[in-house]
N, C-alpha and C positions, 0 to 999 in steps of 0.2 A: 527503374524503381518500381516496386510493386508492394501491395499490402494484402495479406491474407486475413480474413475475418471468419471466425468459426463459433457457432453456438456449441457450448461445451456439454450439454445434456446428452447422454448416450441414448441410442435408439431404444434400448431396453427400458428406459424410463420415460418413454413418450407420453405416458398418462399422468406424469407428475405435474402439480400446480403450485409448488412451493414458491415462496418469495426468496429466491436464491440470491441474496444481495451481499454486498461488502466483500468483493472477491480479492484474491491475492495470487501471486505467481512466483515461481522459482524456475530458473532455467539452468541446467547443468552446464557450466562453462566448458567442462571437459568433453561433453557430448550434448550439444544443443538440441538433439532430437528428443532428449529426455526432459520433460517439462511437467511440473506439478502445479496444480491450482487448488484453491480453496474458496469456499463461500459459506453462507449460512444454509448448508444443505444437510438434511437428515439422512440417515441410512434408510433404505427402502424396506429393510427387514428388521428383525428383532435383535440384531447384533448389539453388543455392548459398546462398540466403538463407532466413532464418527468417521466420515469418509474424507479422503482427498480425491481430487481429480488427477488422473495420470494419463499422459500422452507419451508414447515411445516413437512417434513418427513426426516430430516437429510441430505438433499442435493440430494436425489435420483430423485426428480422431481421438476420442477420450473415453476412459472407463473410470470406475470408482474403485478405490482400495480402502478398506475399513481398518485403518491402523492408528487413528487418533484416539487415545483414551478419553472416555467420557460417555455421556448418554447418547448412544447412536441414534435413537428415535427422534431426538430433538436436534442433533448435531452439536457442534461446538458453538460457543459464543464467538467473540473476536478471535481471529487466527491469522497468522502470517507465516510464511515459509521462506527458506533460503537454502541453496546448495553451497557447500564448500567449493573452492576453486578447483580442487583436485580430489580424486578418490571417490566422488559420488555420494558422500554422506549428506543426508538431508536433515535439516534442523527446522524446528517449528516453535513458535511462541503462541500459546492458545489459552483461552479461558475455558476451563473444563466444563463440558455441558452438564455434568452432574453436580459439581461442587462450586462452580464459578471461580475456582482458584486459578491463579497463573500457573501454567505448566510450561516449562522449557523442555523440549522433546528432541530426541535423536533417533534416526533410523540409518542403518548401514547402507541402505539403498532404497530408492523410491519404489522399487518393485517388490520389496520385502513384504511378506504377508503377516508377520508378527507385529503386535502393537509396538508403537514407538516407545523408547525408554524415557521415563520421566526423570529429568535431571534437577528440576526445580519445581516445588509445589508450595505455593504461598497465597494467602488470602489477601483481600483488599486491593485488587489490581484492576487496571483497565487498559485495553487496547495494546497488547504486546506487538512489537514490531521487530523482526529478526533480520539481521544482516550477517553474512559470514565471509571469511577470506581464508586463504591457505598460505602459509609460509614454510620454507624449508630451513631447518636449523639443526646442527649437529647430525646431519645426514638423515633426518627424519622430517616428515610432514606434520605440521601443527595447524589445526583449524582455530582461527580467531573468530569467536562468535559473540555477537552483541545483541541484546534484547532490550529495546526501549519500552518502558511502560509507565503508567501513571499510578504510582504506589500510594494509594489513599491513606495507608497506615503510617506513612513517614511523619516524623514529628515536625513541628513548626510550619506545617502546611506546605513544606518543600517537597512536592510529590513527584517531580520529574526525575526519573530513575533509569539507569542503564545497568542491567546484569551482564557481566562479561566473563568469558573464559578464554584464556590464552592457549588452551589445548582442549577444544571441545570434543575431539575424538577420544581423548582419554578421560574426560570429565566424569566424575562419579556423582551419584545422587546426593551425596553428603557434603562435598566440598569442591565441586567442580566449577561453580559459578560464584561470583561475588557481586553484591549490589552496590552501586555507586550513585550517590545523590548528585544530580546535575545542578539543581537550583541553589544559588548562594544568596539570594535575596528572600524577603518574606512576602509571599503572595497574599496581599491584603484581601483578595477575593476568596480566600479560604483554601485554594489549591492551585496547582498549575493546570493547564489545559490537558486533555486526554492524549493528544498526539505528541509523541516523542519520535523524531525521525533521525536516522543515522546514515552517514555517508562515509565509506571506507576507501582509502587509497592503498595501493600495494607497497608504498614506502613507509607505512605505519601511521600515517596521518588519519585520524578519525574525527569527524565532525558530528555533533549532535545538535539538533534544533528543538526548542520547545517554546511554549507560550506561557509567560508568567501572568496570571490573572491578578491585576492590580485592584480591581473592585468587582463585586457581584451584588446587584440589587434586583431582586425578583428575577426576570429573565434577561437583564442587561448586564453585559460584561465589558470591562475595559482591560486591555492586556498589552504587554510588551512582547515582541518577537525576539528571542534570544538564541544565539549560536555559541556553543562551546567547542573546544578543540583539545585533542590530545595528540602528541607528536611521536609517541612510541607504543602504539597499539593499546594504550591503557595499562602499561606494565609498571609505571612508577608509583610512588607513594601518593602524589597529588594528581589524581586522574582528572582528565577533562578540565585542567586549570591553565593550559598554555595560552589561552586567548583572554586577555584582560580588557574589560570595557574601557573605552576611551574617556569616559566621564567619571565613574566611581571607582575604577581600577579593580573591581571584583571580577572573578572568573565569569566569562560569558558576555560577549559583545551584544548590546541591545541594538538590533538592526532597525527596528521600528518601535515606537513608543506611543502609548495612550491611544491604541486602536480600539474600535468599538464593534461589538457583536451583540446580536439579540437571539436568544434561543427560541426559535419559532419554526413553523412549517413553511416550506417554499416548494411549490410543485409537488406536494405530498411528502417531501423529504425534509427531515429536520435540519436546521442550521446550527452551528455552534463553533466548530474549529476545523480549519483546513490547513495543512502544512506539508511541505515536501522539501527535500534537500538532495543535491547530487554533486559529486566531485568529478572534475575532469580527469579521466584516467591517464592522460599524458602529462598532467601538471597539477600536483596536489595543492598549489597555491590558488587555483581557480575553482571556485565553488558557487553553485547556483542555489537560490532559495525562492520558494513560493509560499504564499499564504493568502487567506481571504479575510476581508473585514467589510464593515459598512462605512463607506466613505462619507455618506450623508449623516453619520452619527445617529443620535436617538430619534431625530426627525426624518431620517432617510428611509428608503425602501430597497436600496441596492444591496447586493452581496458581490463585492469586487475582488477579483483575483489579481494579485501582484506578483511579478517576477523580477528579481534583482540578481546582481552578480558581484562577487568580490574576486579580485585578482591578487590580493595580498594576505591570503590565508585567513580571511574573515574579519580583518581589522577594520576595513572601510568598505562601503557598499555603494553601488551605483544607484542612481534614481531608477524608477520603474523602467525596465526595458520592454515590458509587456503588461498590459492590463486587459482584463475581460470582465465586463459588467454582467452581473447575475450568473456567475459561474462558481462551481465548487469542485471538490475532489481533484485538486491538482496532483499530478505525478511528474517528476523530472528524472531524466537520465541523460548521460553524455556518452557518445560512442567513441570509438578509437580514432575517428576522423575529426574529433572535436565538434561534432554536430550536437547541439543541444535539442533534446526532445521534450515537449510539453504536452501532456494529456490532460484534458479537463472535460467536465460535463456542465453544459450551460442551459439554463431555462430561457428559451428564446421568446421574443415578443409575441409569437403566435402560439405560445403555450406548449412547446415541445421540449423534452429533454434531448439535447443533442450532444453526442460525444465526439470530440475533435482531437486530432493529433496534429501538432505543429512541429516542424523541424527547421532549425535555423543554424547557419554556420557563421553568422556575424552578429550575434546577440540581438536579433530582430532589428538590425540596422537597415535591412531591406526586407521585402515581403518574404515570409517563410513559405516553405512547402506546407500546404494545409490539406488535410484529408478528413472529411466527415465520415466517421466509422458507423454511426448509428443515429437515427433521429426518430422519435415516436411521441405521440401525445402524452403529456404529463398527467392527464386525468384518468388514464386507463393503463393497466388494471388498477383497481382500488387497492390502496395499501392495506395490508393485514396487520402490520406492526411497524415499528421503527427499528432500524433505518430502512427506508423504502428502496433506494438504490444502494445505499451504503454510506458510511462515513469516510470511506477512502476507496480508491482504485490503486493499481500499481503498474509501473513500467520499469523495465531494466534494459540495459544495453549489454550485449555480448559481442565483442568485436565491433563491426560496423553496423550490426543489426539491432533493431528495437523490438522487444517483446512486451506485451501488456495484457491486462484484463480489465473489464468493466462489466457492470450489470445494467440491464435495461429490459424493456418490454420485448417479449419473444414473439409478438405478432408477426406471422410469416408474410410480410409484404416487402417486395423488393424495393419499393420506393423508400423504405426506412433505412436502406443500406446502400448509399450512393457508390460505394466501392465493392459491392457484392458481398455475399455471405454464403457460408456452407452450414447446413443443418444435418445432424445425425438423427434427431428426433423426427417423427413422422409429421408431415405437413402437406396440405394442398395449397400450393402457391397461387393457383388461379382463383381460388375462393378465399384466400387469406385465412385458412382454418388449420389449427393444430389438430392432429389425429392421434388416437391412442395406439397401443401396440398392435391392434388388429387392423390398423390403417383405414378404419372406417368411422369409428366413434369420435365425434368432435370433443375437443378438450379446450377448456377456457384459457385465455391468455394470462400469463403470469410474468414474473421477473426471472430472467435467466442470466448466468454468467456467460460472457463472450470473451474469446481469446483473439488477439491480433499479433501479427508478425510483419514488420516492415523491413525490407531489405533493399540495399542499393542495386542488387542484382536484378536481372530482367524478370526472374520468377522466384517466388518463395517456396514453391512446391518441390 
């Protein structure tokens, strides 16, 4: 077993000092050497388009492609990416850097130089999250594409939404996607939480998770964690209505109720909502869920990560199989060997943001394989805006391997990387100094995106 950790900033951008937070990742299942990443990264020149990060060698080296429509000099706002299972088509959900509109985007290839095609353009949205799959029907391939978002313009405060296309490859800009409301209750807090997370299985089972805000007073939120399910790709008349709550019989099983959160800063990073879901690729009845809340309630100071599991298609759920105190940004994935992966960022007692990967084959019944990918002081560099590290990270499984991204301090100190790291940008590791493109001029520390790849094989290179 081994793990590869790589700073994603290209050598040509060694002088940059942006707060490149809130990363996302897509790996081409048909060719895992083709990987796309995103972050709050502006274009270094006056292009009208924002960049993606592109690797064609399995994540060992990275370059930028300026193909995301929007204000290139500021970059996108929230953005996520996904490859279809076959064909190499890349999809994205982004908040346009010029208009702040939700854009659902498509490119025929990650290496394409033309701007991505805009398939959806809608205002009043937050945090799009895209997932894609490919099916073969009638002798042709069809991409199933799902984009979760928080649609603030939805009536009755029911803002948790999924836009979906049953044939994303053929989708047009006028009628290729349809928006479906997930929320069937009334969020008395005025809206649902910004995170809507989706898990797709190859048999057509689609899970979606959201948080229903039951109250909002100043910066204090109470919420329920809700999971919905569709059993036929979202193709029926009543989408995401297959899972009825065991108490009120409305669509959406409430996994946890009356949980508490406070909107405040925590190690320079804002708190609010954290959510992740993943389906076992070998069994669509088994689904994993993670969220964060303040166990101590209004008088508490913690921010606790919870992981639970269902083996009956989301109807009933285990007690916590894993908790982590003062942790956020959970990401979940399950590989082909049924190993569950958990990625998270924890503010430790000594004031460091520590990014950890845990792998468990028995639902944390025994000690997991634990890898600390990065650890650095939470006080430096100083935040320039929010989010500092990001409101999410991402991890996906392709076969038996796990791939992921996170953001953190780029201080070139090997002690911060217990499992080693590779940089493209210039650095003097002896003096812990970043260097400009001339390899001489010092550059201040900032926040960068980092890629990792874990493989059960002896080497990931």
